[in-house]
FIVEXRO-490345 format. One record per residue (C-alpha): residue number from 0; x, y, z. Coordinates in steps of 0.25 Angstrom, whole numbers, plus 5000, padded with zeros to 4 digits. Layout:
BEGIN
NUM / X / Y / Z
...
# end
This chain:
BEGIN
0 / 5356 / 4975 / 5052
1 / 5341 / 4974 / 5053
2 / 5333 / 4974 / 5040
3 / 5324 / 4986 / 5040
4 / 5309 / 4984 / 5041
5 / 5302 / 4989 / 5028
6 / 5292 / 5000 / 5030
7 / 5278 / 4994 / 5028
8 / 5271 / 5000 / 5016
9 / 5257 / 5004 / 5019
10 / 5247 / 5001 / 5008
11 / 5234 / 5007 / 5008
12 / 5223 / 4996 / 5007
13 / 5215 / 4996 / 4994
14 / 5201 / 4993 / 4994
15 / 5197 / 4989 / 4980
16 / 5182 / 4990 / 4982
17 / 5182 / 5003 / 4990
18 / 5183 / 5013 / 4979
19 / 5175 / 5006 / 4969
20 / 5164 / 5005 / 4979
21 / 5165 / 5020 / 4983
22 / 5165 / 5024 / 4968
23 / 5152 / 5015 / 4966
24 / 5145 / 5021 / 4978
25 / 5148 / 5035 / 4973
26 / 5143 / 5032 / 4959
27 / 5130 / 5025 / 4964
28 / 5128 / 5038 / 4973
29 / 5130 / 5047 / 4961
30 / 5121 / 5039 / 4952
31 / 5110 / 5039 / 4963
32 / 5111 / 5054 / 4964
33 / 5109 / 5056 / 4949
34 / 5098 / 5045 / 4948
35 / 5090 / 5050 / 4959
36 / 5092 / 5064 / 4955
37 / 5086 / 5060 / 4942
38 / 5075 / 5053 / 4948
39 / 5072 / 5065 / 4957
40 / 5070 / 5073 / 4944
41 / 5062 / 5063 / 4937
42 / 5052 / 5062 / 4948
43 / 5050 / 5077 / 4948
44 / 5047 / 5076 / 4933
45 / 5038 / 5065 / 4934
46 / 5031 / 5072 / 4945
47 / 5027 / 5083 / 4935
48 / 5023 / 5073 / 4924
49 / 5014 / 5065 / 4934
50 / 5008 / 5078 / 4939
51 / 5003 / 5082 / 4925
52 / 4999 / 5068 / 4921
53 / 4991 / 5066 / 4934
54 / 4984 / 5079 / 4932
55 / 4981 / 5076 / 4917
56 / 4976 / 5062 / 4919
57 / 4969 / 5064 / 4933
58 / 4965 / 5078 / 4934
59 / 4970 / 5089 / 4944
60 / 4971 / 5079 / 4955
61 / 4981 / 5081 / 4967
62 / 4995 / 5078 / 4963
63 / 4998 / 5064 / 4966
64 / 5013 / 5065 / 4969
65 / 5020 / 5070 / 4982
66 / 5031 / 5078 / 4976
67 / 5026 / 5091 / 4982
68 / 5016 / 5087 / 4993
69 / 5018 / 5085 / 5008
70 / 5011 / 5077 / 5018
71 / 5003 / 5089 / 5024
72 / 4998 / 5092 / 5010
73 / 4994 / 5078 / 5008
74 / 4986 / 5077 / 5021
75 / 4979 / 5090 / 5017
76 / 4976 / 5085 / 5003
77 / 4971 / 5071 / 5006
78 / 4966 / 5073 / 5021
79 / 4976 / 5061 / 5024
80 / 4977 / 5065 / 5039
81 / 4985 / 5053 / 5043
82 / 4997 / 5059 / 5050
83 / 5010 / 5052 / 5047
84 / 5004 / 5042 / 5037
85 / 5010 / 5048 / 5025
86 / 5025 / 5047 / 5023
87 / 5033 / 5059 / 5021
88 / 5041 / 5051 / 5010
89 / 5028 / 5052 / 5002
90 / 5031 / 5067 / 4999
91 / 5041 / 5073 / 4991
92 / 5048 / 5080 / 5003
93 / 5051 / 5066 / 5008
94 / 5057 / 5061 / 4995
95 / 5067 / 5072 / 4991
96 / 5068 / 5075 / 4977
97 / 5079 / 5085 / 4972
98 / 5071 / 5091 / 4961
99 / 5058 / 5092 / 4969
100 / 5066 / 5100 / 4980
101 / 5071 / 5109 / 4969
102 / 5057 / 5113 / 4966
103 / 5056 / 5105 / 4953
104 / 5041 / 5101 / 4949
105 / 5036 / 5110 / 4961
106 / 5030 / 5120 / 4950
107 / 5022 / 5108 / 4945
108 / 5016 / 5106 / 4959
109 / 5006 / 5117 / 4957
110 / 4997 / 5109 / 4948
111 / 4983 / 5111 / 4952
112 / 4978 / 5101 / 4962
113 / 4963 / 5097 / 4962
114 / 4957 / 5085 / 4968
115 / 4945 / 5086 / 4959
116 / 4941 / 5073 / 4953
117 / 4953 / 5066 / 4960
118 / 4944 / 5057 / 4969
119 / 4939 / 5050 / 4956
120 / 4952 / 5049 / 4950
121 / 4958 / 5043 / 4962
122 / 4948 / 5031 / 4960
123 / 4955 / 5027 / 4947
124 / 4969 / 5023 / 4945
125 / 4979 / 5033 / 4941
126 / 4984 / 5035 / 4927
127 / 4997 / 5030 / 4931
128 / 4992 / 5017 / 4938
129 / 4987 / 5004 / 4932
130 / 4972 / 5003 / 4929
131 / 4971 / 4988 / 4927
132 / 4961 / 4980 / 4934
133 / 4970 / 4973 / 4944
134 / 4975 / 4987 / 4948
135 / 4962 / 4994 / 4950
136 / 4953 / 4983 / 4953
137 / 4952 / 4988 / 4968
138 / 4945 / 5000 / 4963
139 / 4930 / 5001 / 4964
140 / 4920 / 5010 / 4957
141 / 4911 / 5008 / 4969
142 / 4914 / 5013 / 4983
143 / 4927 / 5018 / 4989
144 / 4938 / 5011 / 4983
145 / 4947 / 5015 / 4994
146 / 4939 / 5005 / 5003
147 / 4943 / 4993 / 4994
148 / 4951 / 4983 / 5002
149 / 4965 / 4977 / 5000
150 / 4967 / 4965 / 4991
151 / 4969 / 4954 / 5002
152 / 4973 / 4939 / 4999
153 / 4968 / 4930 / 5010
154 / 4973 / 4916 / 5012
155 / 4966 / 4907 / 5022
156 / 4963 / 4892 / 5025
157 / 4949 / 4887 / 5025
158 / 4952 / 4878 / 5037
159 / 4957 / 4890 / 5046
160 / 4951 / 4890 / 5060
161 / 4948 / 4901 / 5070
162 / 4950 / 4893 / 5083
163 / 4956 / 4897 / 5097
164 / 4971 / 4895 / 5097
165 / 4971 / 4892 / 5112
166 / 4962 / 4880 / 5110
167 / 4971 / 4874 / 5100
168 / 4964 / 4879 / 5087
169 / 4973 / 4888 / 5078
170 / 4966 / 4900 / 5073
171 / 4969 / 4905 / 5059
172 / 4979 / 4917 / 5059
173 / 4980 / 4929 / 5049
174 / 4992 / 4934 / 5042
175 / 4992 / 4947 / 5034
176 / 5003 / 4949 / 5023
177 / 5007 / 4963 / 5019
178 / 5016 / 4965 / 5006
179 / 5026 / 4975 / 5003
180 / 5027 / 4987 / 4994
181 / 5023 / 4984 / 4980
182 / 5018 / 4970 / 4983
183 / 5005 / 4963 / 4985
184 / 4998 / 4952 / 4992
185 / 5005 / 4942 / 4982
186 / 5018 / 4944 / 4989
187 / 5012 / 4935 / 5000
188 / 5002 / 4926 / 4992
189 / 5013 / 4922 / 4983
190 / 5024 / 4920 / 4993
191 / 5018 / 4916 / 5007
192 / 5005 / 4910 / 5004
193 / 5010 / 4898 / 4995
194 / 5020 / 4894 / 5006
195 / 5011 / 4894 / 5018
196 / 5010 / 4881 / 5025
197 / 4997 / 4873 / 5027
198 / 4996 / 4875 / 5042
199 / 4997 / 4890 / 5040
200 / 4987 / 4891 / 5028
201 / 4977 / 4884 / 5038
202 / 4979 / 4893 / 5049
203 / 4982 / 4907 / 5044
204 / 4974 / 4917 / 5035
205 / 4983 / 4926 / 5026
206 / 4980 / 4940 / 5021
207 / 4989 / 4947 / 5011
208 / 4985 / 4960 / 5006
209 / 4988 / 4969 / 4994
210 / 4992 / 4982 / 5002
211 / 4984 / 4995 / 4998
212 / 4990 / 5000 / 4985
213 / 4996 / 4987 / 4980
214 / 4992 / 4974 / 4973
215 / 4977 / 4973 / 4971
216 / 4973 / 4982 / 4983
217 / 4968 / 4996 / 4981
218 / 4977 / 5007 / 4977
219 / 4969 / 5020 / 4980
220 / 4975 / 5033 / 4975
221 / 4969 / 5041 / 4988
222 / 4977 / 5033 / 4997
223 / 4991 / 5037 / 5003
224 / 4994 / 5022 / 5007
225 / 4998 / 5025 / 5021
226 / 5000 / 5014 / 5032
227 / 4986 / 5017 / 5037
228 / 4980 / 5015 / 5023
229 / 4987 / 5001 / 5022
230 / 4983 / 4997 / 5036
231 / 4968 / 5001 / 5034
232 / 4967 / 4993 / 5021
233 / 4973 / 4981 / 5028
234 / 4963 / 4982 / 5039
235 / 4952 / 4984 / 5030
236 / 4956 / 4973 / 5020
237 / 4961 / 4962 / 5030
238 / 4961 / 4964 / 5045
239 / 4946 / 4969 / 5046
240 / 4939 / 4961 / 5036
241 / 4946 / 4948 / 5040
242 / 4945 / 4952 / 5055
243 / 4959 / 4948 / 5058
244 / 4961 / 4948 / 5073
245 / 4976 / 4944 / 5072
246 / 4986 / 4942 / 5061
247 / 5000 / 4940 / 5057
248 / 5007 / 4951 / 5047
249 / 5017 / 4948 / 5036
250 / 5022 / 4960 / 5028
251 / 5033 / 4963 / 5018
252 / 5041 / 4976 / 5017
253 / 5032 / 4988 / 5016
254 / 5021 / 4979 / 5021
255 / 5028 / 4978 / 5034
256 / 5025 / 4992 / 5037
257 / 5011 / 4990 / 5035
258 / 5011 / 4977 / 5043
259 / 5018 / 4984 / 5055
260 / 5007 / 4995 / 5055
261 / 4996 / 4984 / 5054
262 / 5003 / 4976 / 5065
263 / 5004 / 4988 / 5074
264 / 4990 / 4991 / 5073
265 / 4985 / 4977 / 5075
266 / 4996 / 4973 / 5085
267 / 4987 / 4965 / 5093
268 / 4982 / 4957 / 5081
269 / 4996 / 4954 / 5074
270 / 5002 / 4941 / 5077
271 / 5015 / 4943 / 5070
272 / 5021 / 4952 / 5059
273 / 5031 / 4948 / 5049
274 / 5038 / 4959 / 5042
275 / 5047 / 4956 / 5030
276 / 5057 / 4966 / 5026
277 / 5050 / 4978 / 5035
278 / 5055 / 4992 / 5032
279 / 5058 / 4998 / 5045
280 / 5068 / 5009 / 5048
281 / 5068 / 5015 / 5062
282 / 5069 / 5030 / 5061
283 / 5062 / 5042 / 5067
284 / 5048 / 5044 / 5063
285 / 5050 / 5057 / 5056
286 / 5061 / 5050 / 5047
287 / 5056 / 5036 / 5046
288 / 5049 / 5038 / 5032
289 / 5060 / 5044 / 5025
290 / 5070 / 5034 / 5032
291 / 5061 / 5023 / 5026
292 / 5061 / 5029 / 5012
293 / 5076 / 5031 / 5012
294 / 5079 / 5017 / 5017
295 / 5070 / 5009 / 5008
296 / 5071 / 5018 / 4996
297 / 5084 / 5026 / 4996
298 / 5088 / 5033 / 4984
299 / 5099 / 5024 / 4979
300 / 5102 / 5017 / 4966
301 / 5106 / 5004 / 4972
302 / 5101 / 4994 / 4975
303 / 5091 / 4995 / 4964
304 / 5079 / 4991 / 4973
305 / 5082 / 5003 / 4982
306 / 5083 / 5012 / 4969
307 / 5069 / 5007 / 4965
308 / 5064 / 5009 / 4979
309 / 5069 / 5024 / 4979
310 / 5063 / 5027 / 4965
311 / 5049 / 5022 / 4969
312 / 5050 / 5028 / 4983
313 / 5056 / 5042 / 4981
314 / 5050 / 5046 / 4967
315 / 5035 / 5046 / 4967
316 / 5034 / 5049 / 4952
317 / 5045 / 5039 / 4947
318 / 5037 / 5028 / 4956
319 / 5024 / 5032 / 4949
320 / 5031 / 5030 / 4935
321 / 5035 / 5016 / 4939
322 / 5021 / 5013 / 4943
323 / 5016 / 5019 / 4930
324 / 5025 / 5011 / 4922
325 / 5025 / 4998 / 4930
326 / 5012 / 4997 / 4938
327 / 5003 / 5004 / 4928
328 / 5008 / 4994 / 4917
329 / 5009 / 4982 / 4925
330 / 5001 / 4973 / 4916
331 / 5010 / 4976 / 4905
332 / 5023 / 4973 / 4913
333 / 5017 / 4960 / 4918
334 / 5014 / 4956 / 4904
335 / 5028 / 4959 / 4900
336 / 5034 / 4951 / 4912
337 / 5025 / 4939 / 4909
338 / 5029 / 4939 / 4895
339 / 5044 / 4940 / 4898
340 / 5043 / 4930 / 4910
341 / 5033 / 4921 / 4903
342 / 5025 / 4920 / 4916
343 / 5010 / 4921 / 4917
344 / 5011 / 4926 / 4931
345 / 5021 / 4936 / 4936
346 / 5027 / 4936 / 4950
347 / 5019 / 4943 / 4960
348 / 5030 / 4953 / 4964
349 / 5029 / 4958 / 4949
350 / 5014 / 4960 / 4950
351 / 5015 / 4966 / 4964
352 / 5025 / 4977 / 4958
353 / 5014 / 4984 / 4950
354 / 5001 / 4982 / 4959
355 / 5001 / 4996 / 4965
356 / 5000 / 5011 / 4961
357 / 5011 / 5022 / 4962
358 / 5001 / 5029 / 4972
359 / 5000 / 5016 / 4981
360 / 5014 / 5012 / 4981
361 / 5020 / 5026 / 4983
362 / 5011 / 5030 / 4995
363 / 5013 / 5016 / 5001
364 / 5028 / 5016 / 5000
365 / 5029 / 5030 / 5007
366 / 5018 / 5029 / 5017
367 / 5020 / 5015 / 5021
368 / 5034 / 5012 / 5019
369 / 5040 / 5025 / 5023
370 / 5028 / 5031 / 5031
371 / 5027 / 5018 / 5039
372 / 5042 / 5019 / 5043
373 / 5039 / 5029 / 5054
374 / 5028 / 5020 / 5060
375 / 5036 / 5007 / 5060
376 / 5042 / 5010 / 5074
377 / 5028 / 5012 / 5080
378 / 5023 / 4999 / 5073
379 / 5034 / 4990 / 5078
380 / 5033 / 4996 / 5092
381 / 5018 / 4992 / 5093
382 / 5021 / 4978 / 5088
383 / 5032 / 4976 / 5098
384 / 5023 / 4981 / 5109
385 / 5012 / 4971 / 5104
386 / 5022 / 4960 / 5103
387 / 5019 / 4957 / 5089
388 / 5028 / 4946 / 5083
389 / 5036 / 4953 / 5072
390 / 5045 / 4945 / 5062
391 / 5054 / 4952 / 5052
392 / 5059 / 4945 / 5039
393 / 5069 / 4952 / 5029
394 / 5079 / 4948 / 5019
395 / 5094 / 4950 / 5021
396 / 5095 / 4956 / 5007
397 / 5083 / 4965 / 5007
398 / 5086 / 4978 / 4999
399 / 5073 / 4984 / 5001
400 / 5071 / 4985 / 5016
401 / 5084 / 4986 / 5023
402 / 5088 / 4974 / 5032
403 / 5089 / 4983 / 5044
404 / 5074 / 4985 / 5044
405 / 5072 / 4971 / 5050
406 / 5082 / 4974 / 5061
407 / 5076 / 4987 / 5064
408 / 5063 / 4980 / 5067
409 / 5070 / 4970 / 5076
410 / 5077 / 4982 / 5084
411 / 5063 / 4988 / 5085
412 / 5056 / 4976 / 5089
413 / 5066 / 4966 / 5096
414 / 5056 / 4954 / 5096
415 / 5054 / 4955 / 5081
416 / 5060 / 4943 / 5073
417 / 5068 / 4946 / 5061
418 / 5072 / 4936 / 5051
419 / 5082 / 4940 / 5040
420 / 5082 / 4931 / 5027
421 / 5095 / 4930 / 5021
422 / 5097 / 4933 / 5006
423 / 5083 / 4938 / 5005
424 / 5078 / 4952 / 5000
425 / 5066 / 4960 / 5001
426 / 5057 / 4951 / 4994
427 / 5065 / 4938 / 4994
428 / 5063 / 4937 / 5009
429 / 5049 / 4931 / 5005
430 / 5050 / 4928 / 4990
431 / 5058 / 4916 / 4986
432 / 5057 / 4911 / 5001
433 / 5042 / 4911 / 5002
434 / 5042 / 4897 / 5009
435 / 5052 / 4901 / 5020
436 / 5045 / 4914 / 5022
437 / 5032 / 4908 / 5023
438 / 5037 / 4898 / 5033
439 / 5043 / 4910 / 5041
440 / 5030 / 4917 / 5042
441 / 5023 / 4904 / 5046
442 / 5033 / 4902 / 5058
443 / 5030 / 4917 / 5062
444 / 5015 / 4915 / 5062
445 / 5016 / 4902 / 5069
446 / 5025 / 4907 / 5080
447 / 5017 / 4919 / 5082
448 / 5004 / 4911 / 5083
449 / 5010 / 4901 / 5093
450 / 5015 / 4912 / 5102
451 / 5002 / 4920 / 5102
452 / 4994 / 4907 / 5104
453 / 5003 / 4905 / 5116
454 / 5001 / 4919 / 5122
455 / 4985 / 4918 / 5119
456 / 4983 / 4905 / 5126
457 / 4992 / 4908 / 5137
458 / 4984 / 4920 / 5140
459 / 4971 / 4912 / 5139
460 / 4977 / 4902 / 5150
461 / 4979 / 4891 / 5140
462 / 4990 / 4881 / 5142
# end
């Protein structure tokens, strides 16, 4: 008699982490909906408040926000006839707000607009901006302050030569550094400059600038801070006065967009371009700006860094409140931090965070980071055609710019060299590894110089 085979009992697999994970995701989504709905309402309320305060303190000037303005209206009002330079994300229609779409605050949009006296008012700092000497020293009572140049730090050796590279002399080379959003030239002078080798110091001249609207550079109220505005100021402040016939470019984050635009314009003069964490999202031109806004500042609560980016990018008036509380009172905050840390000098990253106005930061963020997204393909194609050496460096833990951005550049320009630094984030790809980063830059410059020297000498019939 055969022993019957027992019928197998099928037990459904249990995934202990599945339901808690889904529940947590639902809770975070619900919280995000509630939080951003509240922020939508708060931004509308602040819009009305700022409108009345601006009118009371500055007269009947044109409303300074973009809640109910569009691009065509802006072009008619300012005669800013540069097609495509102003990003659609700058305007309320590009940054959807539930209460704005329901018509809240629209009745307040009828406040009388009059430019009378506005020209003089724009020459001084706004009531919500800091008026200390370090923040307004770029202003001048004589002449047109818009013609003031950028703050530029130049580092060069007195023993540098201007010889003929094919005869054995090594001429001095130039390097331009461009910082990222809410930063300054100190980002480079405090990290790269102290770690340069002696041969590099002798044979290179370095230029690091405070971009328009940041650091100690001008922060005009009549400027829309487009890519062209930034390029023109770099040309007037560095390229033209120092007569740069050739140069290397090094840029971080937002500065990469400006660097690509500059390199594309001077493709025959650029020897190499090094991009650290470049924001690049291939997409159709008519959708590129909104894609960049959503990818870099999505309306999410987590991670905290993304939430902060969303608040400052989507909510114009909340961003102005932050600048009013932090930037306008930066001297007080710096005094408190010095007292708490018992340090006489604060870290440069802390200082950089307050050296801008809401007007300069808001316009640069939208017109450069988002507006420049639709031009990136054109810039990269121009550089590929000119055979410019492109090097990309990014941290594997970058939470600001997605890691895919570096891979996107590699797919667009196959000859580009991409280096991923393990366990480094958006800023630590440079900070805390300054010596290694500087050595990487020196190798890039040296390899580019050697290859270019060989090409030039071969073209001249030298052995």
